[in-house]
N, C-alpha and C positions, 0 to 999 in steps of 0.2 A: 306239344308232344316231343319227348325226347327221343332227338335222331341219333345218340352216341350208340351206336351200335359196333364201333372198332375202337377198343380201348389197349394204349400202348403203354404198357410201363416200364422204367428205368430203375434200376438196380444195383444196387454196390453192394451189397452184405450190411450195410449198416443199420442199427434201429431205425435211421429215418426211412430209410426205400423201405423196411419191412413194412411201416404204416401205410407207403405208398401203393407196396402192393395189395396189402389187406384191402385197402381204400378201392382200388381198380378192381381186386376181382369181386367185391362186391357190389360195384356199378355195373360189371357186365352180368352178374347174376340178376341183379335186379331189371337190365335192360335186355337179358337174353342176348348177350352180343357177343363177340369174339374179344378174346384177350390173348395180346402180346406179351411174353417178358423179356425185357433185353438185357444181357450185361455188355459192355466195354470194355474189353480189358486194355488201360491205358499203355498207349505206345506211341509217343509224339515222334518216333523214328521211323513211321511206316512208309513212309517216301522221302529218304534222305540223298539229297542231291549232291549237298557237300560232303557226305561220309558216306559213298555208297558200301563199304564194308561192312557196316554197322547192320543195314539191310541185308546183307549178307546174310550176315549170322542169325538173325531175327527170321529171315525164311526158313531155317533149321529149328529154331527153338519154339516161336511163336504157336503154328498151327496145333503142337500139343500142347501149348497154353490155354489155349481158344478151348478144343476138346474138353480140357479138366471145367474150366469155366462154364461149358453147357452144361454137363455132368452137374456143376455144384449149385445151378441156378435152376436145375429139375427139382433135385434138393430140397431147395430152401423153398421152392412153390410148395413143395409137401408139406413140409415143418410149418408155413405160416397160414397158410390158408386151406390144407387138405388136399380134396382131390378135383379142385380145381382146374378144368379143361384149359391147356395155355398151349399159345406157340413161343418157343422157346428161341430165341436170339442171339449169338454170343460172336461177337468180332474183337478186331482190335484195332487200334488206331487214338485218334482224340475224341476222348469220349464224349463230350458235346457236341463235336459234329457229325462222328459217328448215329447218336441217337436220332437225331434231323432228320440225319438221310435215311438213316432205316424205317422211322418213322413216316417220311413222308411216302419212302415206298410200299410202306406195308399200307399207304390209305387210310392211317391213324385217324380218327375224329376228334380221339382227345389224348394228350400226354400227358400221363401222371408222373410226378417225382417226388424223393423226400426234399425237405426244407435244404439240407446242408447232408452232408457225405461223412467219410469216415474221420477226416480231420476238422470237421466243423463242429462247432458246438448250438445245442439248442438252445433257442432263445437272442441267438446272436445275428451274426447277417447272413444271409445266403450264401450257401455254398456256391462256388465261381461256376460248375456245372448248371445248376440250374438258373442261376440269375443269364447266362447264354442261351440258354434253352428258351427261358422265357422272352429272351430278347428277341430269337430271331426265327422262334417255330411258326409256322403257317395254320397250326391249328390250335384251338385253346388249350391250356396248360394249366393241371392242378395240382399245386403244390400242397403236398400232404402232410398234413401235423396230427397227432392224435387229441380228438376234440377233449374238452374239459366236461362238456355239458351237449348237450342235444335238444333239439327242437324252436332253435332260431337259425335264420338264416338273413342276411345283410349284404345289399346291394347298393352301391355308390351311381350315381350319374350326375352330370353335368348340364343335359339334356340337350349334347349334341350325338351327332349321329351313332358315334364310338358308344355310346352307353346303353344304346337302344338293345342292342344283342346282349349285353349283361342283363339289361332286365329280365327279358326275354329267356333267358337259361337262368335266371334264379327264380322266375316262376318255375322254370321246370323241375329246378330242382326241389322248392318247395311242395308241389304236390308230391313230386317221386318219394321224399320223407317225411310229408305231413307233417312240415314243419311252419311257422308263421314267417313271416316275409316281413321286414323291415327296409325301408328304400330311404338311403341319406342322401342329402345334397347338402353342402357346405358352401357358404357366403364365402369366397374366397378374396377376401377384400383388405389385402395386404399388396404392396408390392416391395420387390426385391432392388433396394440398394446401396452404391458404394459407398462404407464408409471406414475412413482408418485404413485402407489396404486391403478390409474383408468386405464381406456380403452380411446384411442384417433386414429384418425382417421390418417395416414402416407401415402402419396402419395407415388406409387410405381416408381423406378427409370425404367419411359420407355421413349425413345425418342418421340420428337415430330413425327419425321416423321413414327416410328411406328405407331403410336396412329392415324393420319392419314392415313396409310394402312388400319389398323381394322377396322375405319371408314367407308371408300369405300368398304370393305366387306362386311360389315354389310348393308349397304344399298343396296347391291345389292344380298344381300340373302333374304333379306327381300320384295325387289322387284320379285325377282323369286317367293316366296311364292306367295304375294298375285296377280300374274300375273298366278298361277294354278286356284286361284279363280277366275279370271276372271273381277280383279279388277286393275284400276289404283295402279300405285307406289305412295302412299304416306308413306314416310319412316322417322324419327326423330331419328338420333342419338346421342345421347349426352351423359358426362362423369360425372362419379360418384356414388353412390350408390344407386341401382337400384328403392327401394322405392321412395326416394326423388325425382328422375327424373320421375317416371311416376305420382307422386301429382303435381312435378312442370308442368309435360306436361298438364295435365286434366286443370289444370288450367290456364294455359297460352291460350289454345286454346279452353276454356270456353265449356267442353268435358258435356255432357248429360250422359255418361256411360264411367268407367273403367273398361277393363277385364283384369283380370287378373289370370295366371295358377298355382295350386299347387298339392300337391304330396301326394296322400291319402294311407298314411305310417302311421307306430305308431314308437314310440321309437325317437332318436335323429336325425336319417333323416329324417323324417318328421317334427319335430322343426325347423331343419335348412332351408331346402326348402318352409317351409310354412311362417316362419317367413316375408316374403317381402309381402305375400298377408296381413297379417294380419297388417300389419304397413300400408300398401296401403287403406286398408279398415277403419282402425282406421282414418288416414289422410287426405283421399280425400275429394275432396270438391263437390264430385256427389255420385251419385248411384256406387258401387263397385258389380261387378259378379266376384265372385272365382269361376274357374272350375277345376273340378278336376279329375285327372289322375290318374288312381290306379294302384300303385306299390308293391314289397313285401315287 
């Protein structure tokens, strides 16, 4: 059962954030949840100890700008999603930091954000704010993109603990939208090796017979997992780097959503385990839901 009842969407008035707002409002209506719409006026000098005179000037000018921003957010909500009931949050500061702080204070179950901002280009890399929100958020994050088709959801698993909440979330999404779910596992039979001062992928020496046995086991394991949720077995086992495999699967299946897990950790472990999720969010042709399993 979907427990996403408090949905927090960050907007910057770009077309990408309009799509985030549409998807957030749609989810809120479907789950009878609460919706908060947040806009942060960029102000990196909010607390400036080196040049305090700048902070003094902004103390006079910024409140009026924030008030205008709140009015603009209210107007944008009406234009994009009509009469959706939403709490309006407007503030100033470092956008990604304030989004995270506000979302946590509001006890958000889900943060929804566009794939790029006003200066971003669709289909290229994530905007810097979105990338940082993905990296540091404590809650799941939905990177919203306009779907080219509907009816299919893809979820990735490496059979680790962080992948299990992602599969559960994908099952909820499939049931909520009446979509078909395909769970993807990729045999990453590559290693990164130094060559000529650069890094290249080198195939591991694994026999074809062993590869086929691994594929068979993976398909059976995915089937067992889905059977526990009462779903039909739709497994896709591929070979290659996980992020590339997931993006390719989402593209081939014309998915409306790709669900991937990551770990809520700090330090090197978080960076390594989170890199797949960030690569997927950056390159996927559809919306991406990053589900976080909290670890030490």
